[in-house]
DSSP file (Angstrom, degrees, kcal/mol; ACC not computed):
  #  RESIDUE AA STRUCTURE BP1 BP2  ACC     N-H-->O    O-->H-N    N-H-->O    O-->H-N    TCO  KAPPA ALPHA  PHI   PSI    X-CA   Y-CA   Z-CA
    1    1 A M              0   0    0      0, 0.0     2,-0.1     0, 0.0     0, 0.0   0.000 360.0 360.0 360.0 -20.4    0.0    0.0    0.0
    2    2 A T        -     0   0    0      1,-0.1    15,-0.0     2,-0.1    18,-0.0  -0.412 360.0-153.0 -72.0 151.1    2.9    2.3    0.4
    3    3 A T        -     0   0    0     -2,-0.1    -1,-0.1     0, 0.0     0, 0.0   0.406  39.0-109.7-106.6   0.0    3.7    4.5   -2.6
    4    4 A G  S    S+     0   0    0      3,-0.0     4,-0.1     1,-0.0    -2,-0.1   0.594  88.7 113.6  82.8   9.5    7.4    5.0   -2.1
    5    5 A Q        +     0   0    0      2,-0.1     2,-0.1     3,-0.0     3,-0.0   0.616  49.0  97.6 -89.4 -13.6    7.0    8.7   -1.2
    6    6 A A  S    S-     0   0    0      1,-0.1     2,-0.4     2,-0.0    10,-0.0  -0.411  84.8-106.2 -75.5 150.7    8.0    8.4    2.4
    7    7 A R        -     0   0    0      1,-0.1    -1,-0.1    -2,-0.1    -2,-0.1  -0.621  24.8-149.1 -71.9 131.4   11.6    9.3    3.5
    8    8 A D    >   -     0   0    0     -2,-0.4     3,-2.6    -4,-0.1    -1,-0.1   0.723   9.1-154.2 -81.0 -19.3   13.3    6.0    4.2
    9    9 A K  T 3  S-     0   0    0      1,-0.3     3,-0.1    -3,-0.0    -1,-0.1   0.824  72.5 -56.3  51.0  34.4   15.6    7.4    6.9
   10   10 A G  T 3  S+     0   0    0      1,-0.3    -1,-0.3     0, 0.0     2,-0.2   0.572 105.2 137.2  78.0   8.8   18.1    4.6    6.1
   11   11 A R    <   -     0   0    0     -3,-2.6    -1,-0.3     1,-0.1    -3,-0.0  -0.599  53.9-118.7 -91.1 150.6   15.5    1.9    6.7
   12   12 A S     >  -     0   0    0     -2,-0.2     4,-2.5    -3,-0.1     5,-0.2  -0.331  33.1-103.3 -75.1 164.5   15.1   -1.2    4.5
   13   13 A P  H  > S+     0   0    0      0, 0.0     4,-2.4     0, 0.0     5,-0.2   0.884 124.6  53.2 -57.0 -37.5   11.8   -1.8    2.8
   14   14 A E  H  > S+     0   0    0      2,-0.2     4,-2.3     1,-0.2     5,-0.1   0.903 108.9  48.3 -64.6 -41.0   11.0   -4.4    5.4
   15   15 A Q  H  > S+     0   0    0      2,-0.2     4,-2.4     1,-0.2    -1,-0.2   0.890 111.5  50.0 -66.8 -39.2   11.6   -2.0    8.2
   16   16 A R  H  X S+     0   0    0     -4,-2.5     4,-2.3     2,-0.2    -2,-0.2   0.907 110.3  50.6 -65.1 -40.4    9.4    0.6    6.5
   17   17 A D  H  X S+     0   0    0     -4,-2.4     4,-2.5     2,-0.2    -2,-0.2   0.912 110.7  49.0 -62.7 -41.9    6.7   -1.9    6.1
   18   18 A E  H  X S+     0   0    0     -4,-2.3     4,-2.3     2,-0.2    -2,-0.2   0.912 110.6  50.4 -63.9 -42.3    6.9   -2.8    9.8
   19   19 A A  H  X S+     0   0    0     -4,-2.4     4,-2.1     1,-0.2    -1,-0.2   0.894 110.3  50.7 -62.4 -39.3    6.8    0.8   10.8
   20   20 A F  H  X S+     0   0    0     -4,-2.3     4,-2.3     2,-0.2    -2,-0.2   0.927 109.4  50.0 -63.8 -45.2    3.7    1.3    8.6
   21   21 A R  H  X S+     0   0    0     -4,-2.5     4,-2.2     1,-0.2    -2,-0.2   0.902 110.4  50.8 -59.8 -40.9    2.0   -1.7   10.2
   22   22 A R  H  X S+     0   0    0     -4,-2.3     4,-2.2     1,-0.2    -1,-0.2   0.881 109.0  50.9 -66.0 -37.7    2.8   -0.3   13.7
   23   23 A E  H  X S+     0   0    0     -4,-2.1     4,-2.5     2,-0.2    -2,-0.2   0.903 108.8  51.1 -66.4 -40.4    1.3    3.1   12.7
   24   24 A V  H  X S+     0   0    0     -4,-2.3     4,-2.5     1,-0.2    -2,-0.2   0.918 109.9  50.6 -61.6 -42.2   -1.9    1.4   11.5
   25   25 A A  H  X S+     0   0    0     -4,-2.2     4,-2.6     1,-0.2     5,-0.2   0.902 109.2  51.7 -61.6 -41.0   -2.1   -0.5   14.8
   26   26 A D  H  X S+     0   0    0     -4,-2.2     4,-2.7     2,-0.2     5,-0.2   0.938 110.7  47.0 -60.5 -47.4   -1.7    2.8   16.6
   27   27 A V  H  X S+     0   0    0     -4,-2.5     4,-2.2     1,-0.2    -2,-0.2   0.920 112.9  50.0 -61.4 -44.2   -4.5    4.5   14.7
   28   28 A F  H  X S+     0   0    0     -4,-2.5     4,-2.1     2,-0.2    -2,-0.2   0.936 113.4  44.8 -60.1 -48.3   -6.8    1.5   15.2
   29   29 A C  H  X S+     0   0    0     -4,-2.6     4,-2.3     1,-0.2    -2,-0.2   0.895 112.1  51.2 -67.4 -39.8   -6.1    1.4   19.0
   30   30 A Q  H  X S+     0   0    0     -4,-2.7     4,-2.3    -5,-0.2    -1,-0.2   0.883 109.4  52.1 -63.7 -36.9   -6.5    5.2   19.4
   31   31 A T  H  X S+     0   0    0     -4,-2.2     4,-2.4    -5,-0.2    -2,-0.2   0.906 108.8  49.6 -64.7 -41.9   -9.8    5.0   17.5
   32   32 A L  H  X S+     0   0    0     -4,-2.1     4,-2.4     2,-0.2    -2,-0.2   0.899 110.7  50.2 -63.7 -39.9  -11.0    2.2   19.9
   33   33 A L  H  X S+     0   0    0     -4,-2.3     4,-2.5     2,-0.2    -2,-0.2   0.909 110.5  49.8 -63.6 -41.6  -10.0    4.4   22.9
   34   34 A L  H  X S+     0   0    0     -4,-2.3     4,-1.9     2,-0.2    -2,-0.2   0.910 110.9  49.6 -62.6 -42.9  -11.9    7.3   21.4
   35   35 A A  H  <>S+     0   0    0     -4,-2.4     5,-2.9     1,-0.2    -2,-0.2   0.914 111.4  48.7 -63.0 -42.6  -15.0    5.2   20.9
   36   36 A R  H ><5S+     0   0    0     -4,-2.4     3,-1.5     3,-0.2    -2,-0.2   0.922 109.2  52.7 -64.2 -42.9  -14.9    3.9   24.4
   37   37 A F  H 3<5S+     0   0    0     -4,-2.5    -1,-0.2     1,-0.3    -2,-0.2   0.879 114.8  41.7 -58.9 -38.8  -14.5    7.4   25.8
   38   38 A H  T 3<5S-     0   0    0     -4,-1.9    -1,-0.3    -5,-0.2    -2,-0.2   0.247 113.4-118.6 -95.3  12.8  -17.6    8.5   23.9
   39   39 A D  T < 5 +     0   0    0     -3,-1.5     2,-0.5     1,-0.2    -3,-0.2   0.902  52.7 167.9  52.8  49.0  -19.5    5.3   24.7
   40   40 A I      < -     0   0    0     -5,-2.9     2,-1.3    -6,-0.1    -1,-0.2  -0.813  39.8-132.9 -96.1 129.8  -19.8    4.4   21.0
   41   41 A D     >  -     0   0    0     -2,-0.5     4,-2.7     1,-0.2     5,-0.2  -0.694  25.5-172.0 -77.9  95.2  -21.0    0.9   20.2
   42   42 A V  H  > S+     0   0    0     -2,-1.3     4,-2.9     1,-0.2     5,-0.2   0.913  80.9  49.2 -61.5 -45.8  -18.3    0.2   17.6
   43   43 A M  H  > S+     0   0    0      1,-0.2     4,-2.4     2,-0.2    -1,-0.2   0.910 113.4  47.4 -62.1 -41.3  -19.8   -3.1   16.3
   44   44 A G  H  > S+     0   0    0      2,-0.2     4,-2.7     1,-0.2    -2,-0.2   0.910 112.7  48.7 -64.8 -41.8  -23.3   -1.4   16.0
   45   45 A A  H  X S+     0   0    0     -4,-2.7     4,-2.7     2,-0.2     5,-0.3   0.899 111.5  49.3 -65.9 -40.5  -21.8    1.5   14.2
   46   46 A V  H  X>S+     0   0    0     -4,-2.9     4,-2.9    -5,-0.2     5,-1.4   0.922 111.8  49.8 -63.5 -43.1  -19.8   -0.7   11.8
   47   47 A H  H  X5S+     0   0    0     -4,-2.4     4,-0.6    -5,-0.2     5,-0.5   0.949 115.4  42.4 -59.4 -48.8  -23.0   -2.7   11.1
   48   48 A D  H  <5S+     0   0    0     -4,-2.7    -2,-0.2     3,-0.2    -1,-0.2   0.879 124.9  34.2 -66.9 -38.8  -25.0    0.4   10.4
   49   49 A K  H  <5S+     0   0    0     -4,-2.7    -2,-0.2    -5,-0.2    -3,-0.2   0.896 133.9  17.4 -86.1 -43.3  -22.3    2.1    8.3
   50   50 A W  H  <5S+     0   0    0     -4,-2.9     3,-0.3    -5,-0.3    -3,-0.2   0.766 126.9  41.6-105.5 -31.1  -20.6   -0.7    6.5
   51   51 A L  S ><<S+     0   0    0     -5,-1.4     3,-1.4    -4,-0.6    -3,-0.2   0.460  82.9  94.5-102.8  -0.6  -22.7   -3.8    6.6
   52   52 A A  T 3  S+     0   0    0     -5,-0.5    -1,-0.2    -6,-0.3    -4,-0.1   0.810  95.6  38.7 -60.3 -29.0  -26.1   -2.2    6.0
   53   53 A W  T 3  S+     0   0    0     -3,-0.3    -1,-0.3    -4,-0.1    -2,-0.1   0.333  94.2 114.8-103.6   5.7  -25.8   -3.0    2.2
   54   54 A A  S <  S-     0   0    0     -3,-1.4     3,-0.1     1,-0.1     5,-0.1  -0.236  78.2 -86.8 -73.6 164.1  -24.1   -6.4    2.6
   55   55 A E    >   -     0   0    0      1,-0.1     3,-1.9     2,-0.1     4,-0.3  -0.371  60.9 -82.6 -65.5 149.7  -25.6   -9.6    1.5
   56   56 A P  T 3  S+     0   0    0      0, 0.0    -1,-0.1     0, 0.0    -3,-0.0  -0.266 115.6  20.5 -55.6 137.3  -27.9  -11.2    4.1
   57   57 A G  T >  S+     0   0    0     -3,-0.1     3,-0.9     1,-0.0    -2,-0.1   0.326  89.1 109.4  88.4  -7.5  -26.0  -13.3    6.7
   58   58 A I  T <  S+     0   0    0     -3,-1.9    -3,-0.0     1,-0.2    -1,-0.0   0.768  78.7  48.8 -74.4 -23.2  -22.6  -11.5    6.1
   59   59 A D  T 3         0   0    0     -4,-0.3    -1,-0.2     1,-0.2   -12,-0.0   0.328 360.0 360.0 -98.2   8.0  -22.7   -9.8    9.5
   60   60 A S    <         0   0    0     -3,-0.9    -1,-0.2     0, 0.0    -2,-0.1   0.475 360.0 360.0 -91.0 360.0  -23.6  -12.8   11.6
């Protein structure tokens, strides 16, 4: 998914990929913390926003 536009800072492609994975994990976890703070039902919101148009049975 990376486009090669990032500064490599002397890191190998594998190290850059690992750093990218770690950043995605950070964003995901911070989002979950934000949802918990605001008492958001994440599963319900995902169902309503993303799975509302899915084929029957896909969200079970």
